[in-house]
VMD Tcl script that builds the backbone (N, CA, C; Angstrom):
set m [mol new atoms 396]
animate dup $m
set s [atomselect $m all]
$s set {name element resname resid chain x y z} {
  {N N MET 1 A 12.627 32.863 -60.648}
  {CA C MET 1 A 12.519 32.289 -59.327}
  {C C MET 1 A 11.452 33.098 -58.546}
  {N N ILE 2 A 10.589 32.437 -57.867}
  {CA C ILE 2 A 9.597 33.063 -57.016}
  {C C ILE 2 A 10.230 33.422 -55.707}
  {N N GLU 3 A 9.934 34.573 -55.202}
  {CA C GLU 3 A 10.338 35.016 -53.892}
  {C C GLU 3 A 9.229 35.038 -52.931}
  {N N VAL 4 A 9.425 34.354 -51.775}
  {CA C VAL 4 A 8.301 34.189 -50.820}
  {C C VAL 4 A 8.814 34.717 -49.416}
  {N N TYR 5 A 8.154 35.784 -48.898}
  {CA C TYR 5 A 8.455 36.307 -47.619}
  {C C TYR 5 A 7.452 35.781 -46.632}
  {N N ILE 6 A 7.920 35.221 -45.493}
  {CA C ILE 6 A 7.009 34.666 -44.476}
  {C C ILE 6 A 7.246 35.307 -43.158}
  {N N ASP 7 A 6.207 35.349 -42.337}
  {CA C ASP 7 A 6.364 35.758 -40.921}
  {C C ASP 7 A 5.164 35.208 -40.163}
  {N N GLY 8 A 5.482 34.828 -38.933}
  {CA C GLY 8 A 4.549 34.475 -37.971}
  {C C GLY 8 A 4.569 35.448 -36.826}
  {N N ALA 9 A 3.417 35.740 -36.213}
  {CA C ALA 9 A 3.321 36.699 -35.173}
  {C C ALA 9 A 2.234 36.179 -34.180}
  {N N THR 10 A 2.506 36.654 -32.891}
  {CA C THR 10 A 1.528 36.353 -31.804}
  {C C THR 10 A 1.231 37.617 -31.011}
  {N N ALA 11 A 0.031 37.598 -30.414}
  {CA C ALA 11 A -0.352 38.672 -29.425}
  {C C ALA 11 A -0.235 37.961 -28.144}
  {N N GLY 12 A 0.906 37.962 -27.483}
  {CA C GLY 12 A 1.180 37.137 -26.283}
  {C C GLY 12 A 1.955 35.899 -26.713}
  {N N ASN 13 A 2.603 35.281 -25.799}
  {CA C ASN 13 A 3.381 34.139 -26.164}
  {C C ASN 13 A 3.262 33.065 -25.045}
  {N N PRO 14 A 2.276 32.080 -25.270}
  {CA C PRO 14 A 1.472 31.936 -26.410}
  {C C PRO 14 A 0.323 32.914 -26.428}
  {N N GLY 15 A -0.371 33.025 -27.629}
  {CA C GLY 15 A -1.440 33.838 -27.787}
  {C C GLY 15 A -2.060 33.777 -29.201}
  {N N PRO 16 A -3.073 34.529 -29.422}
  {CA C PRO 16 A -3.642 34.507 -30.810}
  {C C PRO 16 A -2.561 34.732 -31.844}
  {N N SER 17 A -2.515 33.980 -32.904}
  {CA C SER 17 A -1.396 34.065 -33.859}
  {C C SER 17 A -1.867 34.202 -35.222}
  {N N GLY 18 A -0.931 34.676 -36.082}
  {CA C GLY 18 A -1.204 34.774 -37.514}
  {C C GLY 18 A 0.007 34.549 -38.351}
  {N N ALA 19 A -0.200 34.172 -39.647}
  {CA C ALA 19 A 0.870 34.059 -40.570}
  {C C ALA 19 A 0.681 35.105 -41.686}
  {N N GLY 20 A 1.820 35.667 -42.084}
  {CA C GLY 20 A 1.855 36.559 -43.196}
  {C C GLY 20 A 2.721 35.969 -44.328}
  {N N ILE 21 A 2.205 36.039 -45.548}
  {CA C ILE 21 A 2.906 35.442 -46.667}
  {C C ILE 21 A 2.815 36.444 -47.803}
  {N N LEU 22 A 3.949 36.752 -48.422}
  {CA C LEU 22 A 4.030 37.632 -49.512}
  {C C LEU 22 A 4.790 36.918 -50.586}
  {N N ILE 23 A 4.183 36.741 -51.752}
  {CA C ILE 23 A 4.779 35.996 -52.838}
  {C C ILE 23 A 4.918 36.933 -54.140}
  {N N LYS 24 A 6.137 36.996 -54.599}
  {CA C LYS 24 A 6.485 37.828 -55.735}
  {C C LYS 24 A 7.208 37.018 -56.853}
  {N N GLY 25 A 6.917 37.312 -58.112}
  {CA C GLY 25 A 7.702 36.731 -59.154}
  {C C GLY 25 A 6.772 36.373 -60.330}
  {N N ASN 26 A 7.408 36.259 -61.524}
  {CA C ASN 26 A 6.711 35.851 -62.676}
  {C C ASN 26 A 5.502 36.866 -62.968}
  {N N GLY 27 A 5.661 38.076 -62.624}
  {CA C GLY 27 A 4.683 39.078 -62.808}
  {C C GLY 27 A 3.489 38.986 -61.819}
  {N N GLU 28 A 3.590 38.154 -60.872}
  {CA C GLU 28 A 2.534 37.888 -59.863}
  {C C GLU 28 A 2.937 38.517 -58.571}
  {N N HIS 29 A 1.883 38.798 -57.814}
  {CA C HIS 29 A 2.063 39.362 -56.436}
  {C C HIS 29 A 0.901 38.942 -55.627}
  {N N HIS 30 A 1.110 38.097 -54.638}
  {CA C HIS 30 A 0.094 37.543 -53.792}
  {C C HIS 30 A 0.325 37.897 -52.314}
  {N N ARG 31 A -0.748 38.148 -51.675}
  {CA C ARG 31 A -0.583 38.494 -50.209}
  {C C ARG 31 A -1.569 37.611 -49.432}
  {N N TYR 32 A -1.054 36.990 -48.354}
  {CA C TYR 32 A -2.006 36.120 -47.481}
  {C C TYR 32 A -1.778 36.475 -46.079}
  {N N ALA 33 A -2.998 36.709 -45.333}
  {CA C ALA 33 A -2.978 36.928 -43.914}
  {C C ALA 33 A -3.822 35.768 -43.320}
  {N N ILE 34 A -3.232 34.889 -42.672}
  {CA C ILE 34 A -3.871 33.630 -42.173}
  {C C ILE 34 A -3.918 33.534 -40.705}
  {N N ALA 35 A -5.111 33.526 -40.172}
  {CA C ALA 35 A -5.321 33.347 -38.671}
  {C C ALA 35 A -4.969 31.899 -38.262}
  {N N LEU 36 A -4.116 31.777 -37.231}
  {CA C LEU 36 A -3.601 30.483 -36.837}
  {C C LEU 36 A -4.191 29.891 -35.535}
  {N N GLY 37 A -4.861 30.737 -34.769}
  {CA C GLY 37 A -5.279 30.310 -33.488}
  {C C GLY 37 A -4.268 30.581 -32.450}
  {N N THR 38 A -4.417 29.926 -31.260}
  {CA C THR 38 A -3.482 30.205 -30.123}
  {C C THR 38 A -2.227 29.300 -30.232}
  {N N MET 39 A -1.072 29.891 -30.190}
  {CA C MET 39 A 0.192 29.133 -30.266}
  {C C MET 39 A 1.337 30.081 -29.856}
  {N N THR 40 A 2.502 29.523 -29.749}
  {CA C THR 40 A 3.723 30.344 -29.384}
  {C C THR 40 A 4.265 31.003 -30.680}
  {N N ASN 41 A 5.091 31.984 -30.520}
  {CA C ASN 41 A 5.664 32.701 -31.678}
  {C C ASN 41 A 6.472 31.718 -32.602}
  {N N HIS 42 A 7.212 30.829 -31.958}
  {CA C HIS 42 A 8.025 29.923 -32.827}
  {C C HIS 42 A 7.073 29.025 -33.609}
  {N N GLU 43 A 6.007 28.543 -32.989}
  {CA C GLU 43 A 5.089 27.661 -33.689}
  {C C GLU 43 A 4.503 28.484 -34.904}
  {N N ALA 44 A 4.124 29.743 -34.636}
  {CA C ALA 44 A 3.494 30.561 -35.688}
  {C C ALA 44 A 4.530 30.681 -36.835}
  {N N GLU 45 A 5.831 30.856 -36.565}
  {CA C GLU 45 A 6.797 30.962 -37.660}
  {C C GLU 45 A 6.830 29.721 -38.438}
  {N N TYR 46 A 6.778 28.615 -37.797}
  {CA C TYR 46 A 6.781 27.292 -38.574}
  {C C TYR 46 A 5.454 27.156 -39.419}
  {N N HIS 47 A 4.388 27.543 -38.789}
  {CA C HIS 47 A 3.042 27.388 -39.569}
  {C C HIS 47 A 2.994 28.426 -40.695}
  {N N ALA 48 A 3.592 29.521 -40.622}
  {CA C ALA 48 A 3.675 30.401 -41.723}
  {C C ALA 48 A 4.459 29.785 -42.878}
  {N N LEU 49 A 5.538 29.132 -42.547}
  {CA C LEU 49 A 6.348 28.343 -43.468}
  {C C LEU 49 A 5.548 27.251 -44.158}
  {N N LEU 50 A 4.898 26.479 -43.358}
  {CA C LEU 50 A 4.087 25.391 -43.877}
  {C C LEU 50 A 2.968 25.839 -44.899}
  {N N HIS 51 A 2.251 26.929 -44.414}
  {CA C HIS 51 A 1.163 27.470 -45.316}
  {C C HIS 51 A 1.759 27.962 -46.603}
  {N N ALA 52 A 2.864 28.620 -46.483}
  {CA C ALA 52 A 3.520 29.133 -47.763}
  {C C ALA 52 A 3.985 28.051 -48.656}
  {N N LEU 53 A 4.598 27.016 -48.138}
  {CA C LEU 53 A 5.036 25.852 -48.933}
  {C C LEU 53 A 3.866 25.210 -49.655}
  {N N LYS 54 A 2.702 25.054 -48.918}
  {CA C LYS 54 A 1.493 24.452 -49.548}
  {C C LYS 54 A 0.968 25.331 -50.654}
  {N N ILE 55 A 0.961 26.629 -50.399}
  {CA C ILE 55 A 0.393 27.589 -51.441}
  {C C ILE 55 A 1.302 27.469 -52.668}
  {N N CYS 56 A 2.625 27.533 -52.491}
  {CA C CYS 56 A 3.514 27.514 -53.644}
  {C C CYS 56 A 3.357 26.149 -54.416}
  {N N LEU 57 A 3.156 25.043 -53.730}
  {CA C LEU 57 A 2.949 23.746 -54.377}
  {C C LEU 57 A 1.635 23.774 -55.162}
  {N N GLU 58 A 0.584 24.327 -54.528}
  {CA C GLU 58 A -0.695 24.425 -55.188}
  {C C GLU 58 A -0.635 25.227 -56.495}
  {N N LYS 59 A 0.240 26.282 -56.453}
  {CA C LYS 59 A 0.416 27.110 -57.639}
  {C C LYS 59 A 1.382 26.573 -58.659}
  {N N LYS 60 A 1.921 25.359 -58.305}
  {CA C LYS 60 A 2.809 24.630 -59.212}
  {C C LYS 60 A 4.120 25.364 -59.457}
  {N N TYR 61 A 4.578 26.168 -58.513}
  {CA C TYR 61 A 5.855 26.766 -58.694}
  {C C TYR 61 A 6.969 25.690 -58.563}
  {N N THR 62 A 8.033 25.796 -59.296}
  {CA C THR 62 A 9.070 24.776 -59.281}
  {C C THR 62 A 10.337 25.267 -58.585}
  {N N SER 63 A 10.613 26.643 -58.593}
  {CA C SER 63 A 11.724 27.248 -58.044}
  {C C SER 63 A 11.334 28.364 -57.095}
  {N N VAL 64 A 11.643 28.188 -55.760}
  {CA C VAL 64 A 11.220 29.183 -54.803}
  {C C VAL 64 A 12.320 29.535 -53.873}
  {N N SER 65 A 12.401 30.789 -53.548}
  {CA C SER 65 A 13.382 31.326 -52.589}
  {C C SER 65 A 12.619 31.970 -51.471}
  {N N PHE 66 A 12.684 31.365 -50.234}
  {CA C PHE 66 A 11.978 31.950 -49.116}
  {C C PHE 66 A 12.862 32.860 -48.333}
  {N N ARG 67 A 12.208 33.830 -47.681}
  {CA C ARG 67 A 12.898 34.713 -46.815}
  {C C ARG 67 A 12.126 34.780 -45.454}
  {N N THR 68 A 12.859 34.642 -44.377}
  {CA C THR 68 A 12.244 34.677 -43.082}
  {C C THR 68 A 13.114 35.527 -42.071}
  {N N ASP 69 A 12.390 36.203 -41.138}
  {CA C ASP 69 A 13.223 36.827 -40.079}
  {C C ASP 69 A 13.360 35.986 -38.857}
  {N N SER 70 A 12.951 34.804 -39.027}
  {CA C SER 70 A 13.134 33.791 -37.894}
  {C C SER 70 A 14.423 33.013 -38.075}
  {N N GLN 71 A 15.391 33.289 -37.177}
  {CA C GLN 71 A 16.650 32.585 -37.299}
  {C C GLN 71 A 16.399 31.120 -36.915}
  {N N LEU 72 A 15.457 30.806 -36.056}
  {CA C LEU 72 A 15.144 29.420 -35.647}
  {C C LEU 72 A 14.692 28.599 -36.929}
  {N N VAL 73 A 13.778 29.188 -37.667}
  {CA C VAL 73 A 13.180 28.406 -38.861}
  {C C VAL 73 A 14.336 28.307 -39.949}
  {N N ASP 74 A 15.048 29.383 -40.143}
  {CA C ASP 74 A 16.167 29.360 -41.149}
  {C C ASP 74 A 17.152 28.302 -40.837}
  {N N ARG 75 A 17.581 28.317 -39.523}
  {CA C ARG 75 A 18.621 27.351 -39.066}
  {C C ARG 75 A 18.131 25.989 -39.165}
  {N N ALA 76 A 16.918 25.728 -38.755}
  {CA C ALA 76 A 16.367 24.416 -38.685}
  {C C ALA 76 A 16.218 23.834 -40.076}
  {N N MET 77 A 15.756 24.697 -41.089}
  {CA C MET 77 A 15.596 24.170 -42.442}
  {C C MET 77 A 16.945 23.909 -43.118}
  {N N ASN 78 A 17.903 24.800 -42.894}
  {CA C ASN 78 A 19.171 24.633 -43.537}
  {C C ASN 78 A 19.994 23.510 -42.958}
  {N N GLN 79 A 19.862 23.241 -41.632}
  {CA C GLN 79 A 20.599 22.189 -40.942}
  {C C GLN 79 A 19.786 20.879 -40.890}
  {N N GLU 80 A 18.501 20.970 -41.218}
  {CA C GLU 80 A 17.606 19.794 -41.166}
  {C C GLU 80 A 17.616 19.215 -39.723}
  {N N HIS 81 A 17.630 20.042 -38.687}
  {CA C HIS 81 A 17.662 19.593 -37.323}
  {C C HIS 81 A 17.083 20.674 -36.400}
  {N N VAL 82 A 16.448 20.237 -35.358}
  {CA C VAL 82 A 15.925 21.114 -34.311}
  {C C VAL 82 A 16.484 20.730 -32.969}
  {N N LYS 83 A 16.761 21.666 -32.141}
  {CA C LYS 83 A 17.177 21.397 -30.760}
  {C C LYS 83 A 15.976 20.941 -29.951}
  {N N ASN 84 A 14.883 21.810 -30.070}
  {CA C ASN 84 A 13.700 21.519 -29.308}
  {C C ASN 84 A 12.838 20.511 -30.036}
  {N N LYS 85 A 12.722 19.263 -29.482}
  {CA C LYS 85 A 12.058 18.181 -30.157}
  {C C LYS 85 A 10.475 18.460 -30.359}
  {N N ALA 86 A 10.018 19.416 -29.702}
  {CA C ALA 86 A 8.581 19.743 -29.844}
  {C C ALA 86 A 8.366 20.215 -31.368}
  {N N PHE 87 A 9.456 20.798 -31.876}
  {CA C PHE 87 A 9.273 21.346 -33.256}
  {C C PHE 87 A 9.637 20.329 -34.319}
  {N N ALA 88 A 10.121 19.172 -33.923}
  {CA C ALA 88 A 10.482 18.097 -34.954}
  {C C ALA 88 A 9.388 17.729 -35.922}
  {N N PRO 89 A 8.142 17.503 -35.554}
  {CA C PRO 89 A 7.076 17.247 -36.508}
  {C C PRO 89 A 6.906 18.390 -37.545}
  {N N LEU 90 A 6.957 19.633 -37.083}
  {CA C LEU 90 A 6.806 20.709 -38.035}
  {C C LEU 90 A 7.914 20.829 -38.994}
  {N N LEU 91 A 9.116 20.576 -38.490}
  {CA C LEU 91 A 10.283 20.640 -39.381}
  {C C LEU 91 A 10.184 19.425 -40.357}
  {N N GLU 92 A 9.817 18.303 -39.914}
  {CA C GLU 92 A 9.724 17.128 -40.753}
  {C C GLU 92 A 8.765 17.395 -41.931}
  {N N GLU 93 A 7.593 18.010 -41.566}
  {CA C GLU 93 A 6.606 18.321 -42.642}
  {C C GLU 93 A 7.190 19.358 -43.578}
  {N N ALA 94 A 7.784 20.330 -43.095}
  {CA C ALA 94 A 8.340 21.388 -43.879}
  {C C ALA 94 A 9.449 20.869 -44.849}
  {N N LEU 95 A 10.291 19.996 -44.347}
  {CA C LEU 95 A 11.297 19.371 -45.156}
  {C C LEU 95 A 10.645 18.478 -46.305}
  {N N LYS 96 A 9.683 17.762 -45.935}
  {CA C LYS 96 A 8.977 16.945 -46.918}
  {C C LYS 96 A 8.370 17.763 -48.024}
  {N N LEU 97 A 7.674 18.861 -47.653}
  {CA C LEU 97 A 7.092 19.755 -48.634}
  {C C LEU 97 A 8.136 20.432 -49.542}
  {N N SER 98 A 9.139 20.947 -48.884}
  {CA C SER 98 A 10.227 21.658 -49.586}
  {C C SER 98 A 10.940 20.811 -50.605}
  {N N SER 99 A 11.004 19.461 -50.334}
  {CA C SER 99 A 11.736 18.553 -51.260}
  {C C SER 99 A 10.977 18.373 -52.535}
  {N N GLN 100 A 9.705 18.820 -52.652}
  {CA C GLN 100 A 8.901 18.630 -53.813}
  {C C GLN 100 A 9.209 19.710 -54.880}
  {N N PHE 101 A 10.051 20.711 -54.561}
  {CA C PHE 101 A 10.454 21.742 -55.501}
  {C C PHE 101 A 11.679 21.339 -56.198}
  {N N ASP 102 A 11.860 21.751 -57.426}
  {CA C ASP 102 A 13.123 21.520 -58.188}
  {C C ASP 102 A 14.201 22.267 -57.461}
  {N N LEU 103 A 13.936 23.585 -57.113}
  {CA C LEU 103 A 14.867 24.434 -56.371}
  {C C LEU 103 A 14.186 24.969 -55.118}
  {N N PHE 104 A 14.742 24.851 -53.985}
  {CA C PHE 104 A 14.240 25.490 -52.836}
  {C C PHE 104 A 15.348 26.055 -51.959}
  {N N PHE 105 A 15.183 27.391 -51.660}
  {CA C PHE 105 A 16.192 28.072 -50.804}
  {C C PHE 105 A 15.363 28.732 -49.698}
  {N N ILE 106 A 16.043 28.885 -48.535}
  {CA C ILE 106 A 15.509 29.720 -47.468}
  {C C ILE 106 A 16.626 30.461 -46.885}
  {N N LYS 107 A 16.370 31.775 -46.561}
  {CA C LYS 107 A 17.437 32.650 -46.176}
  {C C LYS 107 A 16.897 33.518 -45.066}
  {N N TRP 108 A 17.665 33.783 -44.028}
  {CA C TRP 108 A 17.324 34.679 -43.006}
  {C C TRP 108 A 17.518 36.154 -43.462}
  {N N ILE 109 A 16.566 37.032 -43.163}
  {CA C ILE 109 A 16.729 38.476 -43.432}
  {C C ILE 109 A 16.307 39.235 -42.138}
  {N N PRO 110 A 16.806 40.400 -41.997}
  {CA C PRO 110 A 16.448 41.235 -40.830}
  {C C PRO 110 A 14.952 41.540 -40.868}
  {N N SER 111 A 14.349 41.821 -39.719}
  {CA C SER 111 A 12.935 42.142 -39.692}
  {C C SER 111 A 12.627 43.327 -40.506}
  {N N SER 112 A 13.492 44.268 -40.616}
  {CA C SER 112 A 13.275 45.534 -41.433}
  {C C SER 112 A 13.016 45.208 -42.871}
  {N N GLN 113 A 13.523 44.050 -43.369}
  {CA C GLN 113 A 13.284 43.673 -44.738}
  {C C GLN 113 A 12.110 42.763 -44.913}
  {N N ASN 114 A 11.470 42.482 -43.814}
  {CA C ASN 114 A 10.272 41.536 -43.896}
  {C C ASN 114 A 9.015 42.185 -43.423}
  {N N ALA 115 A 8.924 43.548 -43.520}
  {CA C ALA 115 A 7.799 44.322 -43.129}
  {C C ALA 115 A 6.539 43.948 -43.690}
  {N N GLY 116 A 6.468 43.584 -44.926}
  {CA C GLY 116 A 5.259 43.228 -45.709}
  {C C GLY 116 A 4.646 42.006 -45.035}
  {N N ALA 117 A 5.411 40.970 -44.818}
  {CA C ALA 117 A 4.882 39.688 -44.318}
  {C C ALA 117 A 4.536 39.933 -42.821}
  {N N ASP 118 A 5.294 40.768 -42.161}
  {CA C ASP 118 A 4.957 41.015 -40.713}
  {C C ASP 118 A 3.566 41.774 -40.585}
  {N N GLN 119 A 3.344 42.686 -41.431}
  {CA C GLN 119 A 2.099 43.437 -41.449}
  {C C GLN 119 A 0.913 42.434 -41.721}
  {N N LEU 120 A 1.083 41.553 -42.655}
  {CA C LEU 120 A 0.028 40.612 -42.978}
  {C C LEU 120 A -0.217 39.658 -41.766}
  {N N ALA 121 A 0.898 39.167 -41.067}
  {CA C ALA 121 A 0.712 38.354 -39.918}
  {C C ALA 121 A -0.014 39.045 -38.829}
  {N N ARG 122 A 0.244 40.318 -38.642}
  {CA C ARG 122 A -0.420 41.074 -37.533}
  {C C ARG 122 A -1.939 41.308 -37.933}
  {N N GLN 123 A -2.067 41.553 -39.249}
  {CA C GLN 123 A -3.483 41.702 -39.772}
  {C C GLN 123 A -4.263 40.496 -39.479}
  {N N ALA 124 A -3.666 39.292 -39.651}
  {CA C ALA 124 A -4.392 38.004 -39.399}
  {C C ALA 124 A -4.805 37.880 -37.936}
  {N N ILE 125 A -3.901 38.368 -37.019}
  {CA C ILE 125 A -4.194 38.242 -35.574}
  {C C ILE 125 A -5.377 39.221 -35.319}
  {N N ASN 126 A -5.342 40.397 -35.860}
  {CA C ASN 126 A -6.443 41.378 -35.664}
  {C C ASN 126 A -7.751 40.873 -36.206}
  {N N GLN 127 A -7.757 40.167 -37.360}
  {CA C GLN 127 A -8.972 39.615 -37.901}
  {C C GLN 127 A -9.481 38.509 -37.023}
  {N N LYS 128 A -8.695 37.680 -36.484}
  {CA C LYS 128 A -9.109 36.605 -35.597}
  {C C LYS 128 A -9.684 37.184 -34.267}
  {N N GLU 129 A -9.010 38.223 -33.725}
  {CA C GLU 129 A -9.452 38.832 -32.483}
  {C C GLU 129 A -10.863 39.486 -32.701}
  {N N ALA 130 A -11.066 40.027 -33.911}
  {CA C ALA 130 A -12.320 40.816 -34.194}
  {C C ALA 130 A -13.427 39.736 -34.573}
  {N N GLY 131 A -13.115 38.524 -34.615}
  {CA C GLY 131 A -14.061 37.537 -34.956}
  {C C GLY 131 A -14.360 37.373 -36.411}
  {N N MET 132 A -13.513 37.811 -37.252}
  {CA C MET 132 A -13.619 37.787 -38.669}
  {C C MET 132 A -13.248 36.432 -39.259}
}
mol reanalyze $m
mol bondsrecalc $m
mol representation Tube
mol addrep $m
């Protein structure tokens, strides 16, 4: 099973944002720092999830276990529901993508266990701010 650690970060809320994705498994190790533009922290968390889902589908992984320090994203994915309707389209897209895997899990972890993805998300913000 492939393990995928995701994190979204912002410099300000809203502000310049980034997604960090760390993928481990099958002898592979991939790291992604993706600049997202200006958005809220919650939006950045969802976009990190969406980017990671798309990457895993492109790599033709069939069984994935996601880890996030966002309780909002974890709860929304597991309950297939959002309280804030502004996030409904993001959740709908994430559920549609996640349904394409044979096995898909998502689990909340403390921030201390998600340092790798957090570092990548912050790196993406810094790249964007530096004009890279």
